[in-house]
N, C-alpha and C positions, 0 to 999 in steps of 0.2 A: 172336796175329796174326792180319791180314786175308786172309784167301783169295780174296780180286775179283779175278779177270783184271787181269794191265799191262795200261793199257792204251797202245795207240799213244801218241807223242810230238805232237803237233801245236802247232801255233802260236797263239797268241791273237789274234784280230782285232781293233785298236785299235777308240775305241769313241769313240764325241764328247765322253766322261768324260775321255777319253786329251786333248785337244787340249790344248796349251797354250796360252797367249795371244797369237796374231803367226800363231801356225800358220793353213794355208787350212783353208777350210770345207770340204766335203763337194763341194758344185759345183767349186768352183776347186779344189779336189787331183784330181777325176775329171777337168775342162779341162784337165790341168795332165797326166791320164798320155797323153788324148789325144792332147795337141799331139806333147810327145815321141815317143811311140810310133807319127807319122804323122812328125819327122823322122827320126826312127832310121827306120824301112824305106826312106822317102827313100834318108835313108847308105847305106844296106845296096843298094839302085840302080844308086846310083853310082858304089861300089867295086866291085860286080860286072861292071859296065856298064865300069870301068877297066882291069880284071883282063883282061875280052873282048878286047881293045883290042888285047893283046898278046899274048893268047896260044886266038886264036878259030881252030879246027881244030887244036888239039892234044889228049891225051885231057884234059887238067885242063881246059882251055878243053869241056870234054862237060857236062865235071860243073859249072861256074861255072855253063852255062848254063842245064841243072835247079834250083838250083841260087837263081840270079837271077828265073823266073818264078813262082817262092815269094813269094819278094820281092817280084813288082811283085801274088801274087795278094793278101800281105798290105797294100802300102802300096792297093792300092784301097780293100779293108774301112775305113782307116785314114783316106782320103779323104774315101769315103761318110760317117762318123763326123762328123769333121770339119763339114759341111751338116751334115745330119740336130742335131747340139745344139749350132750353131753355134758351133763354138770354133774363137777364134784361134790359124791355125796360128804356130809360130817364122818371130821375122823372121829367124830366122840360115839360113832357107832357100839363098837365094845364095850364099854362102858351104860350105853342107854337098855344093851342088850342084860346088863348082868339089875342095873340102878331101875329100870324095869319090872321085870319078874320077882325084885326082891320089893318092890312095893307096892305089885299088887297083892302077893300075897304075908309081906304082913300085916296088909288092911283086911286081908279076907280072916285070917289067923285071931284079929278083930272082931272078926264076924262079919254078917251079910252085910249088917246093917254100915261096917263101917267100911267095906268094901264098897258100897251106892255111895257110900260118902266120898271114898278118893274120886270115879266115876263124876260127882256132878264139880266136884271142883277142879279135875283135868278141864273136866267139857266147857265148865263155864269159860276158863284160858283159854279152849283153840276156839272155841265160840266165840268172842271177842277177836282171836289173831288173825284167823282164818278171812273177820269182816272187814280190818280193817284193810289186808289183805287188800281182798274185794274192793274197797273202795281207793287204791293203788295206781289201779292196774287200768287202763286207756282201753279204747276199743281197738286194737290192737291187739290185744293178749282176748281180746274175749270169749274165747271158749276154756280157755284157762282160766278166767273170773266167771264164767258160767259153775268149771272143774268145783274149782272153792266156795262156789257159795251154796253148791247141789254137798258136796262132806258138809260145812259148815251146817244144814240142817236136819242131815242125821244125827251129828255131835251133840245136836242142839235138845235132837230127839231123846239119844243118849242119857243127854243131862235129866229130863224127862223122866221116864223108864227110874233110873237110880231114885229121886224122888220120890215116886211113886213107893218105890218098894223099903223105903224106911230112909230113906238116906240120911235128913236134916232129925230118927229120931237115935241118931249115935251121940252114947254121951261123950261128951268133946268134942262135937260139930265143928265150934268153931275155930278151935287149934289145930283137928288133923283138918281140916277145909283149906286154915291158915298155911299151915306148912307145907300143901302142898300143890296149893297156888303158887308159893313164892319158887318151889321146886322146877314147876311146871315154867317157868317167867324165864328164869333164868338158866334153863334146858330149849332155848328157845331162841333165843338172846346169842348162849353158845356155840348152838347147833346151826347160827346163821352164818356166823364169821367163820368156827372150824373145822 
């Protein structure tokens, strides 16, 4: 028997040797990450702005304003990366401008808990997305990986805040959350490519 201590499970990082024909190269992969993350943070800002259009001045609105302030910081960081790395933003930003606000306002119109259910659904998808991105970035992209991991932690804090504010108590939570998650995953896929 081997007496070596067990090592915690770690996910192996993808390498160039793991790439398949047609897979994007490292530069394109990083550009896609920045493009989709900038689009996602823009969409998050618009969702919270839509929720605030309905819930400003309420206890839920106060929490939403705090989360929105963090999303503005995330968006500013990705806007800077877009310029510094000369990454083309998504062509779908006008759509996310309207869709994000509409989703935020519609869920808030259903009540503060529904707005929080929307937050849980979006942040769950984004937290997983950021985690997967961090796993794919090598040491040569350590600053970007650290930034993404920091933002992931903020997004997961938003998720916890939304749970504390009754997200799971929303009537029809599973249906609402499922629809929002599906839309979020589709937005990620589209924004990374278009």
